LUMKOL-937370 format. One record per residue (C-alpha): x, y, z; residue in three letters. Coordinates in steps of 0.5 Angstrom, whole numbers, plus 500, padded with zeros to 3 digits. Layout:
BEGIN
{east = X	north = Y	up = Z	code = ALA}
...
//
This chain:
BEGIN
{east = 640	north = 585	up = 147	code = ALA}
{east = 634	north = 590	up = 149	code = ASP}
{east = 627	north = 588	up = 151	code = TYR}
{east = 625	north = 595	up = 150	code = ALA}
{east = 627	north = 595	up = 142	code = LYS}
{east = 625	north = 588	up = 141	code = ARG}
{east = 620	north = 585	up = 146	code = PRO}
{east = 622	north = 578	up = 145	code = GLN}
{east = 623	north = 573	up = 151	code = ASN}
{east = 629	north = 569	up = 148	code = ALA}
{east = 628	north = 563	up = 152	code = ALA}
{east = 620	north = 562	up = 151	code = THR}
{east = 619	north = 565	up = 144	code = GLN}
{east = 626	north = 565	up = 140	code = ASP}
{east = 627	north = 559	up = 136	code = LYS}
{east = 633	north = 555	up = 133	code = MET}
{east = 635	north = 549	up = 130	code = GLN}
{east = 635	north = 543	up = 136	code = ALA}
{east = 642	north = 540	up = 133	code = GLY}
{east = 644	north = 534	up = 136	code = SER}
{east = 640	north = 535	up = 142	code = THR}
{east = 634	north = 532	up = 138	code = PHE}
{east = 638	north = 525	up = 138	code = LYS}
{east = 635	north = 523	up = 144	code = VAL}
{east = 628	north = 523	up = 142	code = PHE}
{east = 630	north = 518	up = 136	code = THR}
{east = 633	north = 514	up = 142	code = LEU}
{east = 627	north = 514	up = 146	code = ILE}
{east = 623	north = 512	up = 139	code = ALA}
{east = 628	north = 506	up = 138	code = ALA}
{east = 627	north = 503	up = 145	code = LEU}
{east = 620	north = 504	up = 145	code = GLU}
{east = 619	north = 500	up = 139	code = SER}
{east = 623	north = 494	up = 142	code = ARG}
{east = 627	north = 493	up = 136	code = ASP}
{east = 633	north = 496	up = 139	code = PHE}
{east = 636	north = 496	up = 146	code = SER}
{east = 642	north = 500	up = 148	code = LEU}
{east = 646	north = 494	up = 146	code = ARG}
{east = 644	north = 495	up = 139	code = SER}
{east = 650	north = 497	up = 134	code = SER}
{east = 650	north = 500	up = 128	code = LEU}
{east = 655	north = 502	up = 123	code = ASN}
{east = 659	north = 509	up = 125	code = GLY}
{east = 663	north = 510	up = 118	code = ALA}
{east = 663	north = 517	up = 115	code = SER}
{east = 661	north = 519	up = 110	code = PRO}
{east = 655	north = 514	up = 109	code = ARG}
{east = 650	north = 515	up = 104	code = TYR}
{east = 642	north = 514	up = 105	code = PHE}
{east = 637	north = 515	up = 099	code = LYS}
{east = 632	north = 517	up = 105	code = GLU}
{east = 637	north = 523	up = 106	code = PHE}
{east = 637	north = 525	up = 098	code = ALA}
{east = 635	north = 532	up = 096	code = ASP}
{east = 635	north = 532	up = 088	code = PRO}
{east = 635	north = 540	up = 089	code = GLY}
{east = 641	north = 540	up = 093	code = ALA}
{east = 647	north = 544	up = 090	code = ASP}
{east = 652	north = 539	up = 091	code = THR}
{east = 653	north = 532	up = 089	code = GLU}
{east = 654	north = 529	up = 096	code = ALA}
{east = 647	north = 533	up = 098	code = GLY}
{east = 643	north = 530	up = 092	code = ARG}
{east = 646	north = 523	up = 094	code = ARG}
{east = 644	north = 523	up = 101	code = GLY}
{east = 651	north = 524	up = 104	code = ARG}
{east = 651	north = 524	up = 112	code = VAL}
{east = 657	north = 525	up = 115	code = LYS}
{east = 660	north = 525	up = 123	code = ASN}
{east = 662	north = 532	up = 126	code = PHE}
{east = 669	north = 533	up = 123	code = GLY}
{east = 668	north = 527	up = 119	code = ASN}
{east = 670	north = 522	up = 124	code = GLU}
{east = 669	north = 515	up = 122	code = SER}
{east = 668	north = 509	up = 127	code = PHE}
{east = 666	north = 502	up = 126	code = GLY}
{east = 660	north = 499	up = 129	code = ARG}
{east = 658	north = 502	up = 136	code = LEU}
{east = 652	north = 501	up = 141	code = ASP}
{east = 647	north = 506	up = 142	code = LEU}
{east = 651	north = 508	up = 149	code = ARG}
{east = 657	north = 509	up = 145	code = GLN}
{east = 654	north = 513	up = 139	code = ALA}
{east = 650	north = 517	up = 144	code = THR}
{east = 657	north = 519	up = 147	code = GLY}
{east = 660	north = 521	up = 141	code = ARG}
{east = 654	north = 524	up = 138	code = SER}
{east = 655	north = 519	up = 131	code = VAL}
{east = 651	north = 522	up = 126	code = ASN}
{east = 651	north = 517	up = 121	code = THR}
{east = 649	north = 512	up = 126	code = ILE}
{east = 643	north = 516	up = 129	code = TYR}
{east = 641	north = 517	up = 121	code = ALA}
{east = 641	north = 510	up = 120	code = ASP}
{east = 637	north = 509	up = 127	code = LEU}
{east = 632	north = 514	up = 125	code = ASN}
{east = 630	north = 511	up = 118	code = ILE}
{east = 629	north = 504	up = 122	code = GLU}
{east = 625	north = 507	up = 127	code = VAL}
{east = 621	north = 513	up = 123	code = GLY}
{east = 621	north = 520	up = 123	code = ALA}
{east = 614	north = 521	up = 125	code = LYS}
{east = 616	north = 516	up = 131	code = GLU}
{east = 622	north = 521	up = 133	code = SER}
{east = 617	north = 527	up = 132	code = MET}
{east = 612	north = 524	up = 137	code = LYS}
{east = 617	north = 522	up = 142	code = ALA}
{east = 619	north = 530	up = 142	code = ALA}
{east = 612	north = 532	up = 143	code = GLU}
{east = 610	north = 527	up = 148	code = ASP}
{east = 617	north = 529	up = 152	code = ALA}
{east = 614	north = 536	up = 152	code = GLY}
{east = 616	north = 540	up = 146	code = VAL}
{east = 611	north = 545	up = 144	code = LEU}
{east = 614	north = 548	up = 138	code = SER}
{east = 611	north = 545	up = 131	code = GLU}
{east = 615	north = 540	up = 128	code = LEU}
{east = 616	north = 536	up = 122	code = GLN}
{east = 616	north = 529	up = 121	code = PRO}
{east = 623	north = 530	up = 116	code = ASN}
{east = 628	north = 524	up = 116	code = VAL}
{east = 633	north = 529	up = 118	code = GLY}
{east = 629	north = 531	up = 124	code = ASN}
{east = 634	north = 527	up = 128	code = VAL}
{east = 640	north = 531	up = 126	code = LEU}
{east = 636	north = 537	up = 129	code = GLY}
{east = 633	north = 541	up = 123	code = THR}
{east = 627	north = 543	up = 127	code = ASP}
{east = 626	north = 550	up = 130	code = TYR}
{east = 625	north = 549	up = 138	code = VAL}
{east = 625	north = 554	up = 144	code = THR}
{east = 630	north = 553	up = 150	code = VAL}
{east = 624	north = 552	up = 154	code = LEU}
{east = 622	north = 546	up = 149	code = ASP}
{east = 628	north = 543	up = 150	code = MET}
{east = 629	north = 544	up = 158	code = ALA}
{east = 622	north = 541	up = 159	code = ASN}
{east = 623	north = 535	up = 154	code = ALA}
{east = 630	north = 533	up = 158	code = TYR}
{east = 626	north = 534	up = 165	code = ALA}
{east = 621	north = 529	up = 163	code = THR}
{east = 627	north = 524	up = 162	code = ILE}
{east = 630	north = 526	up = 168	code = ALA}
{east = 623	north = 525	up = 172	code = ALA}
{east = 624	north = 518	up = 169	code = GLU}
{east = 618	north = 519	up = 164	code = GLY}
{east = 613	north = 524	up = 168	code = THR}
{east = 612	north = 530	up = 164	code = ARG}
{east = 611	north = 537	up = 167	code = ALA}
{east = 607	north = 543	up = 164	code = THR}
{east = 611	north = 549	up = 166	code = PRO}
{east = 607	north = 553	up = 170	code = HIS}
{east = 608	north = 559	up = 175	code = ILE}
{east = 605	north = 557	up = 181	code = VAL}
{east = 605	north = 549	up = 180	code = LYS}
{east = 606	north = 543	up = 176	code = PRO}
{east = 601	north = 539	up = 172	code = VAL}
{east = 605	north = 532	up = 171	code = THR}
{east = 603	north = 526	up = 166	code = THR}
{east = 607	north = 520	up = 165	code = ARG}
{east = 608	north = 519	up = 158	code = VAL}
{east = 614	north = 514	up = 158	code = PHE}
{east = 616	north = 508	up = 162	code = ASP}
{east = 620	north = 508	up = 168	code = GLU}
{east = 625	north = 503	up = 166	code = ASP}
{east = 625	north = 505	up = 159	code = LEU}
{east = 627	north = 512	up = 162	code = MET}
{east = 633	north = 509	up = 166	code = SER}
{east = 636	north = 506	up = 159	code = ASP}
{east = 635	north = 513	up = 156	code = VAL}
{east = 638	north = 516	up = 162	code = ILE}
{east = 644	north = 511	up = 162	code = ASP}
{east = 646	north = 513	up = 155	code = ALA}
{east = 645	north = 520	up = 156	code = VAL}
{east = 651	north = 520	up = 161	code = THR}
{east = 656	north = 518	up = 156	code = TYR}
{east = 657	north = 525	up = 153	code = PRO}
{east = 658	north = 527	up = 160	code = VAL}
{east = 663	north = 521	up = 162	code = GLU}
{east = 668	north = 522	up = 157	code = GLY}
{east = 664	north = 524	up = 150	code = GLY}
{east = 662	north = 531	up = 147	code = SER}
{east = 660	north = 534	up = 154	code = ALA}
{east = 666	north = 531	up = 158	code = ARG}
{east = 667	north = 538	up = 161	code = TYR}
{east = 661	north = 537	up = 165	code = VAL}
{east = 664	north = 531	up = 168	code = GLY}
{east = 670	north = 534	up = 170	code = ARG}
{east = 668	north = 540	up = 173	code = ASN}
{east = 661	north = 539	up = 176	code = LEU}
{east = 662	north = 534	up = 182	code = GLY}
{east = 656	north = 530	up = 181	code = ARG}
{east = 652	north = 525	up = 177	code = PRO}
{east = 650	north = 529	up = 171	code = ALA}
{east = 647	north = 527	up = 164	code = ALA}
{east = 646	north = 531	up = 157	code = GLY}
{east = 647	north = 532	up = 150	code = LYS}
{east = 651	north = 537	up = 146	code = THR}
{east = 648	north = 539	up = 139	code = GLY}
{east = 651	north = 544	up = 134	code = THR}
{east = 647	north = 545	up = 127	code = SER}
{east = 649	north = 546	up = 120	code = GLU}
{east = 654	north = 552	up = 119	code = SER}
{east = 654	north = 553	up = 127	code = PHE}
{east = 648	north = 557	up = 127	code = ARG}
{east = 646	north = 554	up = 134	code = SER}
{east = 650	north = 551	up = 139	code = ALA}
{east = 646	north = 547	up = 145	code = TRP}
{east = 647	north = 543	up = 151	code = PHE}
{east = 641	north = 540	up = 154	code = ASP}
{east = 642	north = 536	up = 161	code = GLY}
{east = 640	north = 535	up = 168	code = TYR}
{east = 642	north = 532	up = 175	code = VAL}
{east = 637	north = 528	up = 178	code = PRO}
{east = 633	north = 534	up = 181	code = GLN}
{east = 634	north = 539	up = 176	code = LEU}
{east = 634	north = 540	up = 169	code = ALA}
{east = 637	north = 546	up = 164	code = ALA}
{east = 638	north = 547	up = 157	code = ALA}
{east = 643	north = 552	up = 154	code = VAL}
{east = 642	north = 555	up = 147	code = GLY}
{east = 646	north = 559	up = 143	code = LEU}
{east = 645	north = 563	up = 137	code = TYR}
{east = 647	north = 569	up = 133	code = ARG}
{east = 643	north = 574	up = 129	code = SER}
{east = 644	north = 579	up = 124	code = GLY}
{east = 640	north = 586	up = 125	code = PRO}
{east = 634	north = 583	up = 121	code = ASP}
{east = 634	north = 577	up = 125	code = GLY}
{east = 637	north = 573	up = 120	code = GLU}
{east = 641	north = 567	up = 123	code = GLU}
{east = 649	north = 568	up = 123	code = LEU}
{east = 654	north = 563	up = 123	code = ALA}
{east = 658	north = 562	up = 129	code = MET}
{east = 665	north = 560	up = 126	code = GLU}
{east = 671	north = 563	up = 125	code = ASP}
{east = 670	north = 568	up = 131	code = LEU}
{east = 675	north = 572	up = 134	code = PRO}
{east = 678	north = 569	up = 140	code = ASP}
{east = 673	north = 564	up = 140	code = SER}
{east = 673	north = 560	up = 133	code = GLY}
{east = 668	north = 555	up = 132	code = ASP}
{east = 662	north = 555	up = 137	code = ILE}
{east = 659	north = 548	up = 138	code = THR}
{east = 655	north = 545	up = 144	code = GLY}
{east = 661	north = 542	up = 147	code = GLY}
{east = 665	north = 549	up = 148	code = THR}
{east = 661	north = 555	up = 151	code = TYR}
{east = 654	north = 552	up = 152	code = PRO}
{east = 657	north = 546	up = 157	code = VAL}
{east = 661	north = 551	up = 160	code = ARG}
{east = 655	north = 556	up = 161	code = ILE}
{east = 651	north = 550	up = 164	code = TRP}
{east = 656	north = 548	up = 169	code = THR}
{east = 657	north = 555	up = 172	code = ALA}
{east = 649	north = 555	up = 172	code = TYR}
{east = 648	north = 548	up = 175	code = MET}
{east = 654	north = 549	up = 180	code = LYS}
{east = 650	north = 556	up = 183	code = GLU}
{east = 643	north = 553	up = 183	code = ALA}
{east = 645	north = 546	up = 186	code = LEU}
{east = 649	north = 550	up = 192	code = LYS}
{east = 647	north = 546	up = 199	code = GLY}
{east = 643	north = 541	up = 195	code = THR}
{east = 644	north = 533	up = 196	code = ASP}
{east = 648	north = 530	up = 191	code = VAL}
{east = 643	north = 525	up = 188	code = GLN}
{east = 645	north = 518	up = 184	code = GLN}
{east = 641	north = 517	up = 178	code = PHE}
{east = 637	north = 510	up = 178	code = PRO}
//
């Protein structure tokens, strides 16, 4: 709010939980394993209980039993990974991360360009790690570039291919589903060109995200609310705003930004 009082760059230094934007890294790890494809289907019921998510010190019985539930506790049948990405189904992605391994999800995030310190916790798929907006913008840009990572630099980029092009085409395809009728459908209805991206909302609405891209540009929007001592505050039950999720203000800010940034540029198609 005031750089003179707090000389901190919100985009490159402030960190917040990644929320469901982290699911894309588990998707990458799953596809890299060759044990899964976009046609693979899993159980989207809510809630589900996983021993791997059990926390013996949790305050609730559900937490001690490893409960994972979908947003709004919406329950689904079996969904393939495209559909699960579009609906941001927590129970399916929790199951997928158990199968793939939290370390592999973490490695995919690091390979994509996340520089913040990450933890190989099975809950990382639901966005427990703290990252910067630059981390996520660069990681999603790697996907948009079909697997070639660029190091952010003032003058010029240094790129490194870290993922296979065909694999990235699958990931790009899956991440169009939130925009095409899923949790980020506002983008699809208002941007006017092909786009892809993932919303994310952390526990107790402490952060809200939309990380997305068109073929030639990637951008990330992360919203958070801090108290006078820098503590995280929930963004729920706010006057005139209600609960802030990735599908509310972040997608609108992202769309408004991209409309301006892309003025006069060609409409390009994804691979």
